KOLDOVO-205915 format. One record per residue (C-alpha): residue number from 1; residue in one letter; y, z, x. Coordinates in pm, whole numbers. Last residue first. Example, Ala and Ser with C-alpha at 12.3 -4.5 7.8 and 13.67 -1.06 7.14 Angstrom:
2
num; residuo; v; w; u
2; s; -106; 714; 1367
1; a; -450; 780; 1230
% end
This chain:
146
num; residuo; v; w; u
146; p; -150; 773; 2014
145; r; -43; 467; 1797
144; g; 221; 476; 1494
143; v; 462; 309; 1707
142; p; 329; 65; 1980
141; a; 326; 233; 2324
140; g; 601; 204; 2558
139; r; 734; 547; 2516
138; n; 1074; 464; 2367
137; g; 943; 306; 2053
136; w; 704; 4; 2067
135; t; 767; -168; 1738
134; k; 1128; -69; 1713
133; s; 1224; -140; 2051
132; q; 1031; -489; 1996
131; r; 1286; -551; 1715
130; e; 1576; -451; 1905
129; i; 1500; -659; 2207
128; d; 1446; -968; 1992
127; q; 1763; -905; 1807
126; q; 1939; -868; 2128
125; i; 1786; -1194; 2260
124; i; 1885; -1389; 1927
123; e; 2240; -1265; 1969
122; q; 2278; -1366; 2327
121; s; 2177; -1714; 2233
120; v; 1847; -1884; 2310
119; k; 1844; -2254; 2375
118; g; 1965; -2229; 2744
117; a; 2256; -2168; 2975
116; a; 2322; -1971; 3268
115; s; 2676; -1971; 3442
114; l; 2806; -2057; 3774
113; c; 3163; -2084; 3895
112; f; 3199; -2153; 4257
111; s; 3378; -2006; 4549
110; r; 3326; -2099; 4914
109; t; 3580; -2383; 4890
108; w; 3461; -2717; 4976
107; l; 3564; -2954; 5256
106; s; 3548; -2699; 5529
105; p; 3733; -2806; 5839
104; l; 3548; -3090; 6058
103; k; 3668; -3095; 6424
102; r; 3576; -3419; 6582
101; l; 3888; -3411; 6812
100; h; 4022; -3757; 6730
99; p; 3937; -3733; 6357
98; f; 4142; -3394; 6326
97; k; 4134; -3255; 5975
96; r; 3833; -3466; 5865
95; l; 3801; -3583; 5517
94; h; 3998; -3911; 5604
93; s; 3733; -3999; 5848
92; f; 3484; -4071; 5564
91; e; 3103; -4091; 5657
90; q; 3059; -3789; 5885
89; r; 3285; -3582; 5651
88; l; 3102; -3698; 5339
87; d; 2756; -3606; 5496
86; h; 2836; -3289; 5621
85; a; 3013; -3150; 5305
84; s; 2769; -3302; 5098
83; r; 2483; -3150; 5249
82; g; 2633; -2785; 5239
81; t; 2799; -2822; 4896
80; i; 2469; -2936; 4733
79; l; 2250; -2651; 4905
78; r; 2511; -2394; 4837
77; p; 2584; -2489; 4486
76; i; 2218; -2467; 4397
75; d; 2127; -2177; 4631
74; a; 2331; -1953; 4410
73; p; 2114; -1974; 4126
72; l; 1807; -1860; 4341
71; t; 1540; -2150; 4258
70; y; 1176; -2036; 4190
69; p; 1235; -2052; 3818
68; t; 1290; -2432; 3873
67; a; 1644; -2567; 3802
66; r; 1794; -2782; 3501
65; i; 2138; -2886; 3600
64; f; 2467; -2904; 3437
63; l; 2717; -3012; 3702
62; h; 3093; -3004; 3702
61; v; 3285; -3113; 4010
60; h; 3636; -3054; 4119
59; d; 3955; -3224; 4244
58; p; 3922; -3592; 4155
57; q; 3677; -3531; 3886
56; i; 3306; -3552; 3925
55; a; 3116; -3494; 3605
54; l; 2737; -3465; 3605
53; p; 2520; -3418; 3300
52; v; 2142; -3293; 3269
51; i; 2079; -3310; 3658
50; q; 1702; -3237; 3669
49; w; 1575; -2996; 3956
48; d; 1259; -3077; 4160
47; h; 1430; -2965; 4503
46; e; 1436; -3299; 4667
45; y; 1522; -3459; 4371
44; a; 1835; -3238; 4304
43; v; 1944; -3296; 4658
42; e; 1924; -3664; 4627
41; h; 2118; -3692; 4311
40; i; 2399; -3468; 4449
39; i; 2416; -3686; 4739
38; q; 2428; -4005; 4522
37; k; 2732; -3837; 4345
36; l; 2912; -3760; 4624
35; r; 2872; -4109; 4775
34; a; 3011; -4253; 4448
33; h; 3293; -4012; 4445
32; v; 3370; -4074; 4812
31; p; 3383; -4455; 4747
30; g; 3657; -4421; 4503
29; v; 3784; -4063; 4417
28; l; 3677; -3709; 4513
27; v; 3977; -3644; 4747
26; r; 4216; -3466; 4494
25; r; 4259; -3144; 4718
24; r; 4182; -2841; 4492
23; r; 4299; -2626; 4817
22; k; 3950; -2685; 4955
21; p; 3734; -2931; 4737
20; c; 3607; -2774; 4411
19; w; 3305; -2621; 4248
18; i; 3164; -2609; 3901
17; i; 2808; -2496; 3793
16; h; 2650; -2501; 3444
15; y; 2314; -2360; 3491
14; v; 1971; -2422; 3287
13; v; 1627; -2250; 3330
12; l; 1376; -2331; 3067
11; h; 1057; -2152; 3141
10; v; 696; -2117; 3027
9; r; 440; -1984; 3287
8; q; 60; -1945; 3280
7; q; 11; -2252; 3499
6; e; 326; -2470; 3463
5; y; 513; -2550; 3170
4; g; 881; -2662; 3133
3; h; 1070; -2594; 2801
2; e; 1220; -2890; 2623
1; m; 1593; -2996; 2615
% end
């Protein structure tokens, strides 16, 4: 995966996100699976995100996604689950609790797992910080300079 370049910025913002249907219901199968995949790709395209891999299991979703540096991490699952819950419940009546009353219970849990990923490991970041601390010291000026 390559770094993104724009103006004077270089970035590589990648997240691994996991979320589940309410009560881990095994509802992400067949046409629901296909439509969810389409919705996730639509939302990613609208926000200029790149889906690296996407794995939809019957009871949870794994998404590895490259975002822009302007995107808040929590916005990614919020935008995807919000759109997909609305669209899927409208298109598939079995995802509604009371179809005759048109009450739409929440499809997704509010919780999700989000972790940042990238090319640089924690050890490399610590080494870089230590190297720069030795060079600049605690005062913000390079060591050896007044």
